[in-house]
N, C-alpha and C positions, 0 to 999 in steps of 0.2 A: 492431602486431606480432602475428602469429597465434600462438596458443598452441601450435599443432602444431609450430612451429619449436622451441619450448622443449622439447617432449616428444621430438622427433626428435634434436635435437643439444643436449642440455642440458649446461651447464657445471656439473658436480657434483663438481669436483675437491676442493672444500672445503665446509665447512658454510655459510660465509657466502654463497657463490655459489648453493648449492642452496637456501638459505633465501629469497634474493631471487627466484630463479626461481619458487618456490612462491607467493610474494607476488604476483608479476606475473600468475601464472595465476589466482589468486583474483580480482584486480582486473579482469582481462579479462572474467570472468563478470559481475561487478557492473556493468560499464560498458555492457552490452548494453541496448538500449532495450526489447526485448520479453521480458526475463526475468520469469517469473511471480513473484507476491508470495511464494508458498510457498517457491520455490527461493531467492529473494533472502534470506529470513529464515534459511534453512538454511545458506547459504553465509556470510552475515554472522556467524552463530554459530560456524561452523568457523574463519573468519578471526580472530575475536576470540580463540578458544582458541589458535590457531596463533601469533598475535602475543604472547599471554601466555607461551607456551613460549619463543619466540625471545628475548623481552626478558629472561626469567628466567635463561637460560643464556648470554646474550651471543652468540647465533647471528648477529646482524646485523653484528658487527664482523669485519674482515678478519683473516686468520690471523696477521699480524704484530702485531696489537693484543693486548696482554696481557690485555685484558678478554674476548677472544673465546673461543668454545667450542673452536675449532681449537687455540688456544694452551694452554688448560687441559687438553685431552685429548691433547696431542701424544705423551705417553708411554703412553697407554691406547688403543693402536691398535684393539683389538677393539671397544671401545665406540664409538670414532670411526667405524669402518667400519659399525657397526650403525646409528648415527644417519644416516649417508649413505645406507644402504640404505632406511631408513624415509622419508627425504626424497625419494629417487628414486621410491619407490612412491607417496608422496603426490602428487608431481608428475604421475605417470601417471594417477592416479585423478582428480585435479581437471581435468586436460586432457580426460579422457573426459567429465566433467560438462560442460565447455565445448563439446565437440563435439556433445553432444545438445542443450544449451540453445540453441546457435547454429543448429541445423538441419543440421549437417554429417553427422550420422548419426542413425538412428532410435532412439527410446526403446523398447527391446524389453520385452515383457510376458510373464511366465511365471506362469500362474494368476493369483493376486491380487497379485503383486509386479511392480514395474517396475524397469528397470535404473538409472534416474536416482536413485531412492530408495535402492537398494542401494549405489550408488556413494557417496552422501553418508554413509551409515552406515559404509561402509568407511573413508572419509576421517576420520571421527570416531574410529574405532578406532585408526587410525595415529597421529593426534595424541595420543590417550591413551597410546599406546606411547611416543611421544617424551617425554611428561611423566613417565612412569614411569622412563625412562632417566635423566632429569634428577634425579629424586628420589634415585636411587642415586648419581649423581655428587655431589650435595650431601653425602650420607652419607659418601662416601669421601674427602672433603677432610680434610687433617690439620692444620687450624688451629682455634684456640680464638678465636671471634669476640669473646668478652668481653675477652680479652687484647688483641686488636686494637683494641677500643673504647677501652681505657685508654691505648693507645699512640698513638691518633689525634692528629693535630696540630690539635686544637680545644680551646678553653678548657673545662675541666671544669666541671660543674655544682657549685654549692654544696650541701652536705648539710643546711644549716640548715632550709630549708623542709620537707624530708622528715622531719627529726627532730621538728620541731614538729607535723607531721601525725600522727606516731605517738603523741605525747603527747595531742593533741586527741582522737584516736580511742580511745585506751586510757589514761585517767588513772592507772590502777594502776601504770603504768610509772614514775611519779614516784618510786616507792620504790626503783627500780634504774636510776639515770641511764644506766649503761652500755648497758642493753638498748634504749631508744629510739635511742641513738646508733648501735648496731649495725644495728637494723632500718631506721632512716632512711638510713644509709649504703648499705644494700643496695638501697633504692628508687632512690637516686641512681645507683648502678652500673647498674641496669636502664635508667634514662633514657639514660645514655651508650650502652648497648648498642643501644637502640631507635633513637637518633639515628644511630649508626654503621650499623645495618642499613638505615635509610632512605636515607642518603647513598650507601652502597655500592651498593644496588640502583638508585638513580637514575643512577649513573654507568655501571653495567653495562648497563642497559636504555635508555640515552639515545637511541640511534638509533631504537629501536622507538617511543619516545614521540613522535617526529616524525610518525608515521603514526596513532597512536592518540589518539582524543579523550579529553579529561580525564574521568576517571571519578570518581564519588562516593567519598569516603574512608570506609572502614568501620573505621578504626583505633580510634577512641576509644570506650570503653563509656559507657553511660548518657547518650548524646546529646552527649558531648564531642567537639569537632572535632579533627582531626589537626594536630599541630605539625610543621612542616618547617623544617629549617635546611640548605638546600643548601650543599654544599661544592664549591669549584672545584679542590680538590687532586686530582692524578691517583690512579688506583687500579689495582690488578692483581687479577684474580680468582684464587682459589686454584687450585693445580694438583693434578690427580688423579694419584696415584702408580700405576705399572703394577701389574697383578695385584690391585688392591684391590677391583675389582668385575668381575663377569662377567654374561653373559646370565641365568644361573640366579638371580642375585640379584634381577633385575627380575621374572623370572617368578614368584618367590616372593612378590612383593607381593600378587598376587591371593589367595594362600592366607592371608597373614598380616594383611591389612588389617583395621584396627580392633582388632587383638589388644592386650590390656592386662592387666596383672596383676589377678587376681581379688581380691587383697588391697587394691587401691586403688579406692575408690568415691568418685565425685564427686557422686553423687546426694544424699548427706546431708552434703556437706562443709561447708556453711555453718553456723557456730555458731547455736544456737537463738535467740540474742538479736538476730541481725541483722534490720534492718527493711527496708522496701521500697526504701530508698535505697542498698542495697548494690550494689557493682559486679558485673558478670558478663561473661563472654566473649561475643563476638558469636555469635549463634545460627548453628549449622552450616548450617541451611537457607538462611540469607542468603548464604552463600558458595559452596555447592556445589549444582549442579543435577543431579539424577538420579545422585548419588554420583560425579560426575566429579571428577578431580583439580582442585585449585584452588590459588591462590597465597595463602599465609598473609599477612594484612595486618600482621603484627607482625615476623616474621623474613624474609618474602618468599621462603621456600622453597616449592616445589611439593609438595603432599602430597595424600593421599587418605584420608579418614576417613568411614566409613559410620555411625559411632555418635558421639553427643555426647560420651560420656566419653573416647573416643579423641582427639577434637578438643580437649577441655579438657586432657587429659594433655599434648598437644603444646604448648599455650599456656603452661602452667605450667612445662614443660620449657624453653621459650624464655626465660621470665622467671627461671628458676632461683628459684622462688618460696619456697624454704624455707631458713631460717637456724637454726643451733643456738642455743638459748635459755639456754645455761649460760655463766656468766661465765668468761673466760679461755680459752675454747675457740677455737682458731685455724683450724678447718676453714673452707672456703669456702662458697659457695652450693650448694644441692642442687637437682637437676633433678626429683626426684620426692618425693612425700610419703613413700613407702615407704623410700627410701634415707635421707632425713633422719631419720625417727623410729627407724629401725633404729640409726642412729648414736647418737641420744640414749639409747636403751635399752641399747646395748652399752657406751657410754662414761660415761654419767651417771646414768641412772635405774635404779640398782641397790640391792640390799639385801644384808646380810651375815647369814648363818645360822650359829648355833653347831651344830657337828656332834654335840656331846654332848647338847644339849638343843634339838632342832629347832624347838620352839615359840618359842624366843627369836630374834627378828629385830631387827637393828640397822641404823641409818641410815647408818653409816659404818664403815670398817675400823678406825678408832681406837677406836670404841665397842666393837667386838667384841674387839679386843686387850685393852682394859681389863677386859672381862668375863672373858676367859680367864685373865688374871693374878689377878683378885680372887675369882672365884667357882668356880674349879676347882682341882685339886690343884697342888701346888707345882712340878710338872714344867714347867708353862707359865711360871711366874715365873722359872725358871732359864734359859729359852731366850733366846738372843740376840735382839735387836729385829728383825734382818733375818729370822730364821727365823720369828718370830711374825707378821711382816708377810706372809710367803709363805703361811702357814696361813690368814690372814685373806683374802688375795687369792684363794685356792682356794675359799673359802667364799662367794664373791660370786655373785649371780645377778640377772638382770633382774627388776624388779618385775612382778607379775602383775596388780596393780590400782593405780590412781592416784587421788588425791583430786581432786575437781572444784575445790577451792580452790587446787590447785597450778598452775592455769592462770596463767602469769606476766603475762597481758595483761588479764584481767577477773575480777571477782567475781560477775558477773551469773549465770554458769552455776550456780555453787554455790547462789546464792539462788533461782534458778528451780527447781532440782531439789528444794530444801527445800519450796518452795511447792507443787510438784506432789505431793510425798509427803503434805503436810499436807491437801491437798484430797481425797486418797484415804483420809483417816483414819489415816495412818501417819506421824505427825510424827517428824522426826529430831532428837534432842537436839543442842543447839549444840556440846556438847563432843565429839560424834562426827563424824567425817569422812564426807562423801558420796563413796563409792568408785565408780569407773567402770572399765570394761574398758580395756585398753591401746588397743584399736582405736578405741573411742569417743573417748577422750582425744585420740588422734592426729587424728581427724576434726575435733574441736572446735578444737584449737590450729592445725591445718593450715588450717582455714577462715579463721581470723584472718590467717594469713600470706598466704593467697591474696588476701584483700582488700587487704592492704598492697602486694602485688606488682602488682595491677591498677591501683593508684593511679599507678604509673609511666607508665601510658598515659593521657595527659592532653591538655588543650587547649593551644593556643599560649600563652594567657595564663598558665596554670599553669606551663608550661615556662619562660616568661620570668621568673617570680618565683623558680622553682627555680634558674635560671641566675644571677640576680643575688644571691640569698640575702637580699633586702631584705624581711624580715618585720617588720611593725609589730605590737606586742603590748603591752597594758597589764597583763597578768597578772604575777604575781610572777616574778622571774628564776629560771628553772630551771637556768640555766647549761648549757643544751644547745647548746654552741657547735659550729660546723661542725668536722668531723673530717677528717683527711686520709684519702683512700681508698687503701688499700694494695693492691698487686698481688695478694697472696694471697687477698683477698676475691673476686677475679674467678675464682678456681679453681673447678672442679667438685667439690663436697664428696663426690659419690658415687663419685669415682674413688679 
């Protein structure tokens, strides 16, 4: 079949037909016997990126299939029409490449540029445009995939394995049994989300995988292999609501790429006591060539990240890596270190200041109320309890420094800082706390939580143990029994 027939009378009435037309045009070039090695490599690269886009958005599926791009975008007509325009432009461009490579038309040269090279560059730009549209489509979906994960018809993982891991990594948590239970349950939730994301992506991109060779898995950190539990249950891709995205949203990606809050730094996020065996995210350069959009190996969304910290921010957002470390708090998982620690500072890490003697700072509102009744004039003692409580509440403020010993997961940081001070000839008496800035404390404790979050990305063997909950241990019984994962824990604490 001549590719000129596709270009002259293409069936581009829907995304599925237009996608398959482009695929056939790519394959027609690669089937030529006399195609040059350089052109073959360029087209293969373009085809790989095109297949990645098509599989990610479900472009292979027919419009009646709920997994299809046509179905998902049926109410977002502007975006659907834009995708069809891009596919038509891509088909014309690749057909022109085929015309030159097959000798049907000359390869024109202007100064030091040739038409064939420019056409391949244009095709790459169009595919990048398709990927950016897909990125906005993902953002515009109105579903919480963590809630979908807990609702999936699959046997849930046991939390016992993950709770044990928290204790093994942070023995200090033995002092507060509820904390390893909460942190371990959060890891288990992340496992269920990652399994859901893998299975959902497998079903959405299933047609594309018929054409694409099996690729090396990049999922697990530190050399761990990917775990996969394919599900045969049907799926429906999320629907994009009308007016939720527009072309200007996609065009803004070029301006905002890599943007991240300056208050969030992942450069120094690892706690100082972490050794060489700590987990880390996959290096950005492994996933993205020349800053091109790529598919996240964790959530399988298409994204573009020019900087490592933007990539790490995305991963920890996927994993909802942060959990409140105060007992009794019912908020869910947090997507960013900033939103998590803002919550802890606003809700928990506070101090109470006497307005009459500002040098007096108290650890609780009750202590301040007692001080007001006992150490000031009798007017305070005659106030109703509710009024005194309101005065104490108004006297509350976030703490401006935090003791290193207040880390709920380790004592090493406090010990290391004391050793460092002693080595400089400035020993800190044991009765004095080693105070740190709020930012540094958040980096330290946040680094611990990031390590726990990354533990959810494990090998099939570890997943199997987590799934069965069969942990053998001769240590003393810590009574860290599996806990039921409640739906509120899947919520986004930042909302």
